C-alpha positions as CSV (number, residue, x, y, z in Angstrom):
1,M,-4.5,14.1,22.9
2,D,-2.2,16.8,22.0
3,T,-3.3,17.1,17.8
4,T,0.9,18.2,17.2
5,R,2.2,15.0,19.3
6,A,-0.6,12.9,17.5
7,R,1.2,14.2,14.4
8,K,4.5,13.3,15.1
9,I,3.4,9.8,16.3
10,A,1.6,9.9,12.9
11,D,4.2,10.3,10.7
12,A,6.9,8.4,13.0
13,L,4.5,5.1,12.3
14,T,4.2,6.1,8.5
15,W,8.1,6.2,8.4
16,T,8.5,3.2,10.3
17,R,6.9,1.2,7.8
18,I,8.9,2.8,5.0
19,W,11.9,1.2,7.0
20,S,10.5,-1.8,7.7
21,A,11.2,-2.9,4.0
22,V,14.7,-3.2,4.8
23,P,14.9,-5.5,7.6
24,I,12.0,-7.5,5.8
25,T,13.8,-7.8,2.6
26,L,16.9,-9.2,4.1
27,C,15.2,-11.7,6.0
28,A,13.4,-12.0,2.5
29,W,16.5,-12.7,1.0
30,Y,17.9,-15.5,3.4
31,E,14.8,-17.0,3.4
32,L,13.6,-16.4,7.1
33,R,10.1,-16.8,6.6
34,G,9.3,-16.7,10.1
35,W,11.2,-13.2,10.5
36,V,9.2,-12.0,7.6
37,L,6.0,-13.1,8.8
38,V,6.3,-11.1,12.2
39,L,8.0,-7.9,10.7
40,Y,5.2,-8.0,8.0
41,I,2.6,-8.2,10.5
42,L,4.0,-5.8,12.6
43,A,4.7,-3.2,9.7
44,A,1.1,-3.4,8.5
45,L,-0.3,-2.6,12.0
46,T,2.0,0.6,11.8
47,D,-0.6,1.5,8.8
48,L,-3.7,0.6,11.1
49,A,-1.7,2.7,14.4
50,D,-0.9,5.8,11.9
51,G,-4.3,6.4,10.5
52,Y,-5.7,6.2,14.1
53,F,-2.8,9.0,15.5
54,G,-3.4,10.5,11.7
55,R,-6.8,11.4,12.0
56,R,-6.5,13.1,15.3
57,A,-3.6,15.2,14.6
58,I,-3.4,18.4,13.2
59,P,-3.1,18.3,9.6
60,P,0.3,17.7,7.6
61,E,2.8,20.5,7.4
62,K,2.7,19.3,3.6
63,D,0.2,19.0,1.6
64,T,1.6,15.8,0.1
65,D,0.1,12.5,0.7
66,F,2.7,10.8,2.7
67,D,0.6,7.9,4.2
68,G,-0.3,7.1,0.8
69,R,3.2,7.1,-0.8
70,A,3.9,5.0,2.1
71,D,1.2,2.6,1.5
72,L,2.5,2.9,-2.1
73,V,5.9,1.6,-1.3
74,F,4.7,-0.7,1.1
75,S,2.5,-2.4,-1.6
76,V,5.6,-2.9,-4.2
77,M,7.6,-4.4,-1.7
78,T,4.7,-6.7,-0.9
79,L,5.0,-7.8,-4.0
80,V,9.0,-8.1,-4.5
81,W,8.7,-9.8,-1.0
82,L,6.1,-12.9,-2.8
83,W,8.3,-13.0,-5.8
84,M,11.4,-13.8,-3.4
85,L,9.6,-16.2,-1.0
86,I,6.8,-17.7,-3.3
87,P,7.8,-19.4,-6.3
88,G,5.6,-18.8,-9.4
89,F,3.9,-16.0,-7.5
90,V,4.9,-13.3,-10.6
91,E,4.3,-15.9,-13.4
92,S,1.0,-17.6,-11.9
93,Y,-0.6,-14.6,-10.1
94,W,1.1,-10.6,-11.1
95,I,1.2,-10.7,-14.9
96,P,-2.7,-10.6,-15.7
97,Y,-3.0,-7.5,-13.3
98,L,-0.1,-6.2,-14.2
99,P,-0.8,-4.2,-17.6
100,V,-4.0,-2.7,-16.0
101,L,-2.6,-1.4,-12.8
102,L,0.2,-0.3,-14.8
103,V,-2.0,2.1,-17.0
104,M,-3.9,3.5,-13.9
105,E,-0.7,4.0,-12.1
106,A,1.0,6.2,-15.3
107,Y,-2.5,7.8,-15.1
108,M,-2.3,8.9,-11.3
109,I,1.0,9.5,-11.7
110,I,0.6,12.2,-14.6
111,V,-2.8,14.0,-12.7
112,R,-0.4,14.2,-10.1
113,I,2.3,15.9,-12.3
114,R,0.2,17.8,-14.4
115,W,-2.4,19.1,-11.5
116,P,-0.3,18.7,-7.9
117,D,-3.0,20.2,-6.1
118,I,-5.5,18.1,-6.7
119,E,-6.6,16.4,-3.8
120,I,-5.9,12.5,-3.7
121,P,-9.0,11.1,-2.0
122,H,-8.9,8.0,0.6
123,F,-11.8,6.1,-0.2
124,Q,-13.3,3.9,2.1
125,F,-13.1,1.1,0.1
126,G,-9.2,1.9,-0.6
127,R,-8.4,1.6,2.9
128,V,-10.8,-2.1,3.2
129,A,-8.4,-3.0,-0.2
130,M,-4.6,-1.8,1.5
131,A,-6.1,-4.0,4.6
132,I,-7.0,-7.2,3.2
133,F,-3.9,-6.6,0.7
134,C,-1.7,-7.1,3.8
135,L,-3.0,-10.4,4.6
136,L,-1.7,-11.7,1.0
137,L,1.9,-12.7,2.6
138,P,1.5,-14.0,5.6
139,V,-1.7,-16.1,4.7
140,L,0.5,-17.5,1.7
141,L,3.7,-18.2,4.2
142,V,1.4,-19.8,6.7
143,F,-0.9,-21.9,4.3
144,G,0.9,-22.0,0.8
145,D,-0.6,-21.4,-2.8
146,V,-4.2,-20.5,-2.5
147,P,-5.4,-19.2,-6.0
148,W,-8.8,-18.2,-4.8
149,F,-7.3,-16.5,-2.1
150,V,-4.5,-14.5,-4.3
151,H,-7.0,-13.6,-7.1
152,G,-9.4,-12.4,-5.1
153,I,-7.3,-9.8,-3.2
154,L,-5.5,-9.2,-6.7
155,V,-8.9,-8.3,-7.6
156,I,-9.8,-6.4,-5.3
157,G,-7.0,-4.4,-4.9
158,T,-7.1,-3.5,-8.8
159,A,-10.8,-2.5,-8.1
160,S,-9.6,0.0,-5.6
161,K,-7.4,1.5,-8.1
162,M,-9.9,1.6,-10.5
163,Q,-12.1,3.8,-8.2
164,L,-9.4,6.0,-7.9
165,A,-8.5,6.6,-11.4
166,W,-12.3,6.5,-12.4
167,H,-12.4,9.8,-10.0
168,L,-9.3,11.6,-11.5
169,W,-10.3,11.3,-14.6
170,N,-14.0,12.5,-13.8
171,C,-13.0,15.2,-10.9
172,D,-12.9,18.8,-12.3
173,K,-9.1,19.8,-12.4
174,P,-8.3,23.1,-12.0
175,A,-6.7,25.0,-14.9
176,V,-3.4,24.9,-15.4
C-alpha cells in the first residue's frame, strides 16, 4: 500500500472517531441505547483500523500525537455517555478513580507544555487498556451493572495511565 494513502486513511479514521462523539451523544441524550451501542462499536473499531493503516503510513506531517488525542476525546466522551445512560455510574464507580487520574493527567499536560518536544510513547499495555476500556459501555448496555467488570476495567485503565506518567517522570527531559 502507498504510504501517503495509508496516512490519509489513518487520519480520516481518527477524525471519524472524534466526530462520532456528536451522533453518539445525541443518541445517548434521547436514550436510544441500541443506536449508541452500534455507533460506539463502529467508532471503537476505527481505533483498530487507524492503527493498522498508521503503522503502514508515512509519519504524520505534524509531530503531535493525533491518535492519542482522539483516544482521549473518545475516553472522556465514553465516561459522559456512561453518566448519561447508566444511572449511578459516576457515584458508584468513577469517583474513587477520579483524583488519581486527574493528578496523572495534569502532570502529563504539564510535561507536554513544558517540554513540547518530548516523545510520548505508545506502550503496548496502553493499547490493550484502551481496547479493554472500549468494552465498558457495550457490556453495561447489554448486561447491565457488572461491578467486578467495571472495577477491573477502571483499574487497568488507571494502571495504564500510571505507566505513562511513571515513564514521563523518569525519562530524560530536554533542557528548557
